[in-house]
N, C-alpha and C positions, 0 to 999 in steps of 0.2 A: 504493502498500500504504500510507502515513504518512498519506493523508488518512483511509483504513476505516479505521485503527487512532485515530485522533484521535476521529472520528466516533464510535464505539465510547466512546471514554473521555468528552466530550463528555455524550452520553447516559446513563453509568451515572452520571457527578457529578449530572444533571440526575435521574434517579428517588431518587439519596441524599439528595439536598438537597430533594426534593420529600415523601418519608418523613418526614427529618428535620425540616423544617418543620411539617409536621401533628402530629406527635409531639409539638413542642413546645407546641405549642397549647393539650396537655392537660396536661404535664408541672408547669410551673409554678405552674397554679393548685391541682393536688394538693398540691405539696410548702407552698406557703402556707396554702391552706383548713385542710389538717390543723392546723395549728400555729393558726390562729383557733380552730376548733370545740375542741380542746383548751383553751383560754382560757375561751372561754366553759362549756364543761363543768368546767370546774375552777370556776367561780364560780356556777353551780350547785349542784355539793357542798357547797361551803363555804357559802353562803345558801339552800338548799334554796327556792327560790323557783323555782315552776312556769314563770313568764314565761323563764327563762332557758333550763328544759329546751325550751321549744317553740321557740325563737330556736333552740338547737344542734341540734336535728332538723332544723329548714327547711336551714340550713346543711350539713347532713352528708347530704342528697337529694340536693344541689348537687354535692358531693365523689363523690359515691358513681357519680355519671353517667359524672364526669370522669374518674375514675379508671377505670372499665370502659373505656373508649373509649382511654384512653393506655395501660394495658396491651395492649391490641390491636393497635397501631400501633407501641408499642416492640418486641414480638414481631417483628414484620416488618422492622423498623429491622438488627434483631440477625440476623436470617439473610442479608439482603444483602450480610453483609461474605463470608457464604461462595460464595452466587451469582454473585453483580458482582463480588466481590475478592479471587476465592481465590487469587490469587499475595499479595497482601500478607498474605492468614491463615496459608497456607501458611508463608511465609517469618516471620514473628514470633509466628504461632500459639503457644508457647510462653510469652510475654510477657502477649503483648496478651489470650488467654485465660484469662489468670490472675484478674484483676478483674470478667469478666464472669459469671466461675464462681462466684465469693463473691456476685456481685450475686445472683446467678440461687436459688445455695443458703441462702444467709442471708436477704439484703432481700427476695427474692420471697415466700419462704416463709415470715417473718415478719408480711409486711404481708398475704397470703392470711389466716392464720389471726388475726388479731386484727380483721382488719378485718369476721371476720364476727360476732365478738363485740360490735364496732361499733354494725353494723345491728338483727342479730339477739336481743341477749343481755340488752336493757333489763330484762327482769323473769327473765331468766333466771340473774342475776350480782349479787352484792351492789355495790351505789354504785362502792362503792371498786376494785372488780375491773375495772368498765365503762367508768371514766375511765382507770386505765390502758392499756387495749386500746385506747383514744383516741387517746392520745398515743405508744404502743408502736406503732399504726400512722403516725401521724406521722412518729415514727424511723426505723419502716423505709422508708419511704420518701425519705428524707434520706438514708437511707444505701444505699438503691440507687442514688440521684443521686450517692452517692461515690465508688462503683465505676466507673461510667460516668465520669466525669468523670476521676476517675484513669485510664482507659483512652485519654479522649481528650487529655489534658495528655501522656502517654508519647508518641506520636502527636508532638504540638510540640514534646517537646524528651527526647529517647531516651536513659536512663539506664539503670543497672542491668543491664547486659547486655553479651553479647559475640558475635562470629558466629564460630559453629565451620565451620571449613571444609570437614569430612569432611561433613557432613549438609547444608551449604550453607543455612543456618537462622539466625537470630539467636535464641540464647538468656537467659532470664533467670539472672544470676549474683546479685542483690540483691533479693528481694523489696520490701523497706524503701527502698530507693532509689527503688524504681519507685512505690511509695506514698504517700513523705514528699517527694516533690522539689519543691523552690520553686514550680515551673508547678501542680503538681497541688494543692498546697495552695492557693493563689491565686486557683484556676480553682475551686474547691471553696465556698471562702467568698463569693466574687463571685456566683458563680450561684444558690448556696440563698438567698443574704441578698435578691439581688434578686428571686428568686420572690414573697420576703414582701411585697416591695415591690409587685409586681404583685397579689397576691393580696387585701390591702389596698384599690388602686386599684379592682379588682373588686367587693370589697364595698361600698365608696362608692359606685361605681357603679348596682350592683342597688337600694341603698336610693334612691339618688337618683332613680331610674325608678318607686321605689312610689310615694316621696314628693309628686312627680309628679302621682302619678294620687289621690293623698287617701290611702293606705291604710297600715294598722298602723304609724304612727308611732312608737308606743313600741318596738315592735319592731326598727326602722330605730334609731331612737336607742341601744339596747343595743349593733345590729351596729355602728353607727356608731363606737362610743368604742373598742371591739376592734379592727376592720377597720384606723382610721386611727393607731393607738396604734403595731401589727403593721406598717403599711406604713411609716411613719415612722421607727420601730427599722430597718426592711430596707434602706430607701433609703440611709440615714445611714452604715451599715455595707457599703453595696453601695458608698458614693462611698471610703470607706476599702480596701475591698481590691481597688477598682478602681489607688486609687494602688499597692499594691503588687504587682496585674498590671502595671502599665505598667514596671515597675524591672524586672520579671523579662523581657518582651518586648523590651524596650531589650538585655538581657544577653545572651538568648539565640536572639529574634529579631529583629535589626537590620531586614531589611526589612520586616518587617512593620509596625514604627514608623515608617519612612519611609514608607510606602505612607499610612498612617493618617493624615500629617500631610502627603499632597503636597510630601516634601520630598527633591528632587534632589542638593543640593551642602550639606551640614552644616557648621558651622562651630561655636566655640568661645561657650560663649553663647548655643545656640541658643534662638531665639525659638520661640513657638507659634501656632497660625494661631487667635484664635477663631472667625472667620468668613471665607470664602474661596469662590471661583470659578474651579476650575480651568482652565487654557489648555489645550481640546482639541486645540489643534496640537501639544504640549510630547509630546516621546518623548527616550526616553531619547540625549542625545550631540549633540541638535539644535540645541541653545544656544537652545533657545525659551526665555520664563520662564514659568515653571510656574503662572502665577496670573493672571488675568485682574485681580481685584480680590483683597485680603485684607486684613484686618485684625490685627495680630500682637501678642504680648504680650511683651515682650523677656526672653531667659532664662529664658521657662517650658516648654518642651520641654525643657533641659537640667537645670531643675529635677525635672521630673516624671517623666523618665525616668533622673536620678541621684541625686536629692535634691541635686546641686551646679550654684548659678548659675551656675558658668564651663566647665562641662563641654564637651566636644565629642559633637556629636552626627553621626553618620552618614548622611550622603543614601543614596538608590539608587545613584548614578554613585560615589559616596567605594567603597559595598561591593562595585561591579562591579568595580572597578581599582584596589582592595585601598588606598586613600588612607585618612591618619587626619587630616591636614591639622593638627596639632599642633605648633607648633614648636617648634624645641629647646630653646630656653628656658625652655619648659613641661617639658623633660623626657619619659623615657618613664613617667612617672606616667598611669594613667587615673583615672578620676572616681573618688569617696567609694567604697568598698569592693568596688572591680572587681579591687585587685591589680594588680602590674606589667602593662605596656600590651605584647602581641608586636604586631607591624606585621600585620596583616590580611591574609590571600589575596584575589588577585583572582579573578575569575572564572574564568580562563584556567588562575592558579595550583592550584586547588581543581580541575578538572577532570584537569589533568595530575596531582596524587594519586592523584585517583578508576581514571587507566588506569592507574595502578602499581601499586594493589589489584587491577586488573582481570586485568592480564599475571600478576602474583604468585598469582592463583587457579587463572588456566591451569596455569602454571609446577608448581603444588603439585600439581594431579593427578596428572602427569608423574610428581614424583617419588616420590609415596603409589605409583604402581605401579612404579614399579622400583625400592622400597624405599632410595629414597637418606634416611638419616635427617640427615645435611649439608643437605643440600640442601630438606628439609623446613624444619628451624628458620630459614633464611634468609627462605624463605618465608612463614612464616608470622609470622616478623617482620615482614617488608615489609607483610604483609595489616593487622596489628595497628595498624601507623601510620599506613594509608594508607584503611584501609578506611571512617572518617567520612565520605568525598568522594565514596565509589562511586557514589553518584547522581547526581554531574555528567556521568560519562561518558553517560549519555541524555538530557543537552539540549546541541541542536549550537550554537545564539547563547546570546550573555549575557542579550536580553532575554527568553527564556523564564524564568529565577528571576524575574522580577520580577511580581509578583502586579496583577489589575485597580487598579489606582490610584483612580480615579475611584469606584469602588464600595465600597472600603475607606476611602477617606476620607469619602465622604459620609456613609458608616453610621456611621462610628466619630462624626464632630460631631452627625448627629440624636443619637445615645445619650446623648453628653453634655449636649449641650441638652436634653432630654427629660430624665434624669435630675436635672439642676438645678432644671429647673418644678416637678418632682416632689417635691422638699425643700421648695419655698415653698408648693406646693400642699397636703401634709399637714400643716404647721406652721401653716396656714392655718383647717383644718380641723377640726384639735384647739381652735384659740382661740374658734372660732367654735360650736364645740360646747359648751363650756365656761362662754361667754361669750356667750350666744343675744342676748342685749338689744344686743350690737354689729351686729349683724344690720339693715339697715332695715326698716321694716315692710314696706316695697312688695312687691306678689306677683310684679310684675315680676322684680326683685331675684332673689327666693329662685328662681325658675321658670329665671333664668340660672346659677344656682350650680346645681341639679341637671341639667341639662342638660351644663353644664360636668362632673359626675362621670360624668353616663354616657360623654361623649367621650372621657372620660378611659379606659377601658376599651382601646378599640381601638389609641388615642394609647401606651397602656403595653405592650402588645403590641409594637408595629412599634419600639418601643426594645428590648425582649427581644432581637426578633428583628436587630435591627442589629445587638446584638452578639455575636450567633454570626455572621453573616454576617463581620463583624471578625475572629474569631477562625480561622473555615473560609478565607475569600477570600482574608485579607491571609495564609494559609498556603501558599499556592499558588506553583509547579505543585505540592508534596508532599506525598504521602501519609503519608511521615513525614520529618520535617523535615532536611532535605542528604541522605537517603540512601535515599529508594525517592520517585522522582516517580512521578504518577497511571497514566501510559501502562506502568509496569512493573507496576502492582498490580492493574491488571484480571485478569476471568477471558476464559478464550478464546469470546469468545461473538461473533455479528453483531451488525451495528448496527441491522438491523429486529425481531430477539429482542429488545433491548431498549428499541428504542421500544415493541413491542406490551403488554410491562409496565407500564414508564410510563402509558402510557394507561388500564391496565386498576387502576392503582394510585390514580391521578387520582380516578377516578369514584367506587372506593371508598371512599376517604379523604375524598372530598367528599359522598359520601352521609353516611357515619360521621359528618362535621364538623354538616351538616342536621339528624341526628338527635340531637347531643347540644344542640346550641342550640335544638331545637324545643323538646326536654323541658325544656330550662332556664328557657326564655320561660315555657310552662306553667306552668310551678311558680311565677314569680316571677309572674305574670301573673293566678294566682288573683283573684277577685272577693272569696272567701268562702273565707279560709286557716281551714280548719278547726282546725287546734290552737292556734292565733293566737288564737280568736278565742275559743275554748273559755275559755283562761286568759284572756284581757284583759278581756272583755266583764264577765263577774262583778264584778273590780273595777272598772268603771267604774260596773254598778248600784249598787254599795254605798256610793260616793261620790254616786249621786244619794239614796239614801236617807238618809244623813246630812246 
């Protein structure tokens, strides 16, 4: 029975991951291209230069194709909460549903309204109104992402809610605690700014391909200047918000942070692994070294996690055993900004508290039927004190609370490495744009740079996907952190049903992706880009006549 349950859990997770991955191929490009198009149209509005109008319309076409398919995959993703994760949806629908409802009512309708003006209103509304519509479409996409990310952040750090034993559901007590939690704010800024970086890399890559083919050089120079600036601003802000995210994760999801660093036993002034190869034989408590090879930076993780070079960062085994490893001479002070430190609970202690909540719930039901108000108050108090550990009663072994360390570790380090590379890439691209004489005259060097720009598109997407792998795999086995494990959140479905829908979605989403890429490639590969040629050719003819 247990194996059948886990089979359903694994396939449900796989289906949701499949949908989320395909959806995320379109979302960041929508978020970033919206900003880039807004900047381009603003330049056109201020200069009335028809060349900027042509460039704006070119990128707007790519935005529209991407937007449409992103909406289709996003709707399916939201429906899966009801089809595959109905226990979760019922348990926290009062909380989780609120940001999703706001996203649908406010952001989606805002995008739908103004995107129509953006595409079809060029000759029907004033230039100022059209520019406003373009920016409002970009803003609507960001607002849509904001509320989705608020909902996801709540799953990582459940706040602003309380458990109602009468309805057996979690109910919201403070909307603003949910919407403005430190986890939500860090996730929103990190995700949206990373989308700007991805879109900047996309624009540079597309222009690189055009320049390889010797087409539309003026158009590419205009696009490169806007795309590179947006990309650089995005990756710098992503790095800053990533620092904030690390502090929040260290405080509220220490197990995730330990998995990100392959850390099993922490220490004061914990170093950070800059590069490492994990030991595949390493398991919790077996005494093996965690790394076959590693290069570490002293005190790096302590500072990243707490902004204190001498702070203690717990490892996986420390968290499971409830160890602090802080010598008495340091007192019971935690790292800077965390307040007084209490001895953390071990896995077994958390499980015991969860059982207390479970027993109190059973007795609460009996007292409610008997009309015993005194007993009800006692049981409600016990539930309130222990409910946050209820999820541990469904885990049988401590190892179940440990995420996939290799996948989390390598994804995190890949993301950080590529993020650092992109900072350098955008800076160099800007220098070469504004100082073209610095580029050697050899065609081979230029072609190499163009190919590098093209290859950066899939590389940046992999970087973005890696961030989500860290966020979601690092949270496992929890659907709601510490409160509801995956096996309690799924719907009452057969594994065969989930497998069937998984493969149906895989085929449909792949077809949508192929259609999206083929349309974009067709648009990019046009030998005669009519709008651009009409604008640019007369300019060249005038120069020749002079």
